[in-house]
N, C-alpha and C positions, 0 to 999 in steps of 0.2 A: 338859614341863619342870616342875621343882619350882616351886611358887608359895609365897608367904610364909606358909604354914601351918607350915613347918618352922622353928622358933625354938628356939635353945639357947644355952648359954653359950660354946660353942666349936665349932670344926670337928673332927670325929672321923675321922681318916684311916683308910680301909679299911672304912667302915660303909656299908651300903646305906641310902639315905635316901628313895628314890622308885622306884616302878615304874609303867610307862605301857603301857596296852594299845593296840596299833596295829592297827586293822582298818577295813574299809569298812562295818561294821555296828555303829556305835557304840550306837545305841538297843537293838539286840538284845543286844549285849554287856553293856550296863548291866542289862537285865532278867535275864540269866543270872546275873551275879555278885551282883546284889542279892538274888536268890533263894537263891544258894549260900551267901553269907557274911553276908547282912543289911546290906550296904553301902548308903550313900546317895550321892547325887550333887548337887553344887552347881555351877551355871554361873557362871564367873568371867569378867568382862570383861577382855580384854587388847587390846594394840595390833593383834593379828592376829585379833580376833574373840573369841567366847565359847569358853572352855575348860572341859570337864567335869571337875571335880575329884572324885576318889573320897574318900568320907568314911566313917570308922567312928566312930560317935558324933559328937562335935564335931571330931574330928581329920581334917584333910585330909592324905592321905599318898600319893596317886597320881593318875593321870588317864587319860583316853581321848583318842586322836587318830586322824586318818586317815593311813595310811602314804603315803610318797612312793614312787612306782613306781621300780624294781621291788622295793621293800622287801616282804618277806613279812609275813603276819600273825604277830605275836609280842608278847611282853612285853619292853619295854625296861627295863634295869636301870641305875640311877644310883648310882654309887659315889663317896663323898665323898673328896676329896683336899685336901691343904693348899695346893697350887699347881697349877692345871690345866695351865699351859704347861710347867712342868718335868716333871710326870707324863706329859704327852703326848710330850714329847721323849724321855724315858727309855723309854717303851713302844715307840715307833717304833724306837729303837735296838735294843731287845730282840726285834724281829721282828713287832710289831703293825703293822697298816696303818690308814690314816686313813679315816674316813667323813665326819666333819665337823670342820673346823678349829676351834680355840679361839675363842670369841667371848663377849662380855658379853650377857646377856639382861636388859636393863633394870636395875631396882633389885633383882632377885632373886638373881643370881649369875653365874658364868661356867662354861661347859661346853664339852666336845668329845666326839666319838664315835669309837671305834676298833673294829676287829676284832682280837681277841687273836691270838697266834701260830698258833692252829689254827682261827680263824674265828668265834669267839663274839663277837657285838656287845656293846659295853659303853660306857656314857656315863661320862665323868670329870666330876665336878661339885664346885664350891666355892660354897656358899651364903653370901651376905653376912650372913645373920642367924644363922649357926651351925647346928648339927645338934641334933635332939632328944637329950637325954641317954639313956643306956642305962637300962633298967629291969630289975629282978630277974626279972620274969616277963612274957612277952609277952601283952598283952591279947587275948582271943579276937577274931578278925576282922582283926587287924593282921598286918603282915609279921613273921615270925619271923626270916627270913634269906633268902639266895638259895640256889638249888641249881644247881650246875654239873654239867650232864650232858655227859659227854665220852667219845669213843671210846677214848681212851688218857690216860695220866697226864702226857704230855709238857709240858703248859702249867702244871702246878701250881707249878713253880719260878718261873714268871713272876709269879704272884700272891704267892708267898712273898717274892720280892726287891723287888717294886715297891709292895706294899700292906702290908707288914709282917706278913703272916699267917704263923702257924706251921701246919704240916700234921700232923694227928694221925689216923692210921689207926684206924678202929674195927675191931678184930680180927675176922676171919671174916665181915664183912658186905659188903665191896665199897665201903663209904662211908668218907670221911675228913671230919673237922671242919677247917675253915679259920678261924683266929682268932688272937687275941693277948691276953695278960694275962688268961687264963681267960674271955674273952668270945668265944663262937662267932659268927663273922660269916657263915659259909656252910657248906654241905655240898657235897661233891663225890661223884659216883657215876660209876664207869666203866661205860659202857653200849655194848657193841660193836655194838648194833643201830642206832645213829645214825651218820650220815656225818660230821657236824661238831658241835663243841661248841655249847651254848646255855646261857644263864642263864634260870632259871625263878624266879619269886617263890615263897616258901614262906609260906603263910598259916596262922596258928594257929587251930585249931578244937577243939571238944569231942569230936566223934565222926566219925572218918574214914569208917567204913563207911556210915553213913546218908547222909552228904554225897555220897559217890561214887555210891551208888545213885540219889540224886536227880539228880545231874549227868548220869549215863549216860541216864536217862530223858528228859533235855532235849537229848540229842544229843552229849554229850561221849563221849570214848573213853578207856578205861583204857590207860595206857602202862606202868604198873607197879602190881601189885596192892597192896591194903592189906596192909602188913607191919609187924609189931611187932618192932622192932630193938633189942636190948639196947644200952644206952649212948646211944641216940638218942631213941627214942619210936616212935610209929606214923606211918608215912609212906604216902601214896598219890600217884601222879603221873598227871595227866589231860592229854589234849589237849582243849581246849574245843571247842564246836561250830564255831568260826571258824578253828581251826588253831593257836592259841597254847597253850603248855605251862604248866600251873600245878601247884604241889605243895601238898598238904594235910598238915598236921602237927599231931599231938596229943601233948603231953608225957606221959611216964609218971608 
């Protein structure tokens, strides 16, 4: 769950504010991602024990946790909403199903978890301290956005209606930008090879090719080759050695 590293002047509806790696190999996952992206980890004391917060420089912006059975290894995506309860009710009416009911998480914020209409897990989150403001350029090692890997396009309207995103297809690529007011919040890629949709964090890096080669040598698997895509940038999609999907992005 997001901890009070995320501080801003306001809540930004439809912005990804936190990603969390869920696996039974937290120490191994830390070693892999610290080598891949240069991240650090800070252990934060909570009422439930110590929580490993992912840091890029001085910024805490994600975490590691142990999954709850039968939850698979994955990256959890936290999407900021103005009101968790109303967003949850609207999502359920639109065909989503519930994973976790809305609840307050101490002094940090309020959250709930859903499966979207075609099965992608997603956390709805409202932080009490606001969200980090948008920057003109994503710093290297930080989240650039989320990537929605989907077997079809049937759920894109769900995100358009409930999170205020506009859908802009990138002609001839299979990708679409999802965003609002000229701010790209996410990418969507139709991938018929997967059975159900997932959200993957997109991490800004300098060089996709060398990062992919290093990751594969550590046991990761290529899900999508390094591709230079006009209108987007250079993208590579990996399954990490533990089974979670992560996307690498280098701007043109």
